[in-house]
N, C-alpha and C positions, 0 to 999 in steps of 0.2 A: 497754314497748319498742315502737317502730313504725319500719318501714323501707319504702322504696320502691325497687325495683330495676327495671332494664330489661335484657332479653335481646334482642340484636339481631344481625342478619347478613343474608347473602344468602338468598333463597328456596332451599330445598333443603338448608340447613345444619343443619336439625333444631331450629329454635327452638321449634316447637310441641311436639315431644317433650320437650325440656328444660324448657319452661315447665310442661307437665303434670306431669312428675316433681317439679319444684320445688314446684308448688302442692299436690300430694298430700302430699309430705313435710312441708311446713309445716303443713298441716291436721292430719296425723296426729301432729305434734309439739305440738299444742295451740294453734296460732295461728289468728286470724281472717285470712282471705285475700280480697283483691279483685283480680281480673285484668282487664286491658284489652288485647285483641289488635289489632294493626294489620297488615293484609295489603296491601301495595302491588302484589304480583304473585303469581300462582299458578304461575309458571314459574321455574326456577332463574335467578338473576341480579338480581331485584328486591329492594329492601331491605324487610325485615319486622322487626317487633319486638313484644314482649309486655312490658307493665308489670305487675309484681306488687307489690302493697302488702300487707304483713302486720303484724299487731299482736297484743299481748296483750289488747287491748280491741276491741270491735266497731268496724268501719270500713264506710263506705257508698259510697265513691268513690275514684278514683285521685287522685294528686297530681302536679303538673307537675314538682316538684323530685325529684331522684334522689339516693339515697345510694350506690348501686352500679350500674355498668353492666357486664354481661358482653358484651364486644364480640368477636363471632366473625369480624369483618372490620374493616378500617380505616374504612370508610364509617360504621359505627355510631359510632365515636369522633367523626368529623367532624360528624355530624348531631346528636349528643346530649350531647356533653361540656359544652356551655354550660348544661345543666340540672342539673349536679351541685351539690349543696350544698357549702358550705365544708367541706373535709376529706373529701369524697366520693371514691370510688375507682373505677377502671376495671380489671376483670380481663380480660386478653387474652393471646393467645399471644405469646411473646417476638419472633416475626417480624412481628407486626402492630403492635407498640407504637411510637409516637413517644416521645421521651424527655421526659416531664413528671413532675412530682412526684406526681400522683394516679394514676399507672399502676402496677398490680401485674402485671408481665410474667412469665409463667410458661411453662415448657416443655410446654404443654398438648398440642401435636401429638406431641412426642416421647414423652410419657407414654402417650398413646393408642396410638401405634405400638408401644411397649414392651409394652403389654397384649396386643397382637396384633390390634387393630382401630382403624385410624386414623380411622374414622368416629365414634368416641365422644368426640371432642374436646369436644363440648358437655357431655357427662356429667362429664368431668374438670373442666371449668370450674364445673359445679354443685357438685362436691365442694369446690372452692376457696372458693366463696361460702359454703357451709355452715360451713366451717372459719373463715372470716373473721368470721361472726356467732356462732361458738361453739355452733352447733346440732349435736347429736350425729348421726353418720352412720347410726345404726342404722335409722331409719325409711326413709331413702333406700336403704340396702342391701336391706332387705326388699322394698321396692317394686320396685327394679330386678330382684331375683331373681324376683319373681312376674310382672313384665311381660315380661322377657327371659330366660326360663328357660334356664339353662345358659350364658348369654352374659356373665355378670358376673364380673369379676376385682376383688378388693378390694386396694387399695394400702395398705400399712401406714403 
């Protein structure tokens, strides 16, 4: 199995945090991981993204084609949708999504608000990605518990 994903959004939306959590979760789940971070701006508002390629066999570079995009804003969709492989998917909040067949529009902001922390929308999207690939949540839950002690709520 091999997949290439992109996590994108405006600077300040937590792409670096979600990418780090996702990278560590994938490594701890037994995958080989290669990441490529792109920072357009260090202040809130500039578009940033991280590509994460993971596989059950060794990998040594990124790929320009994407299997999944986690879009934390609409600009990410506009800039990267053309890189999706046939059958590729975009995970985004239901308020961000244009209506196309490759969109998985979820109530990410609502779930984050229901948890009690609207800032964790990126972590909710990470859970959706792991579920999409059938990767158990256990490693992510452990990692989140250790990184953010006392701040994690698990959604059944």
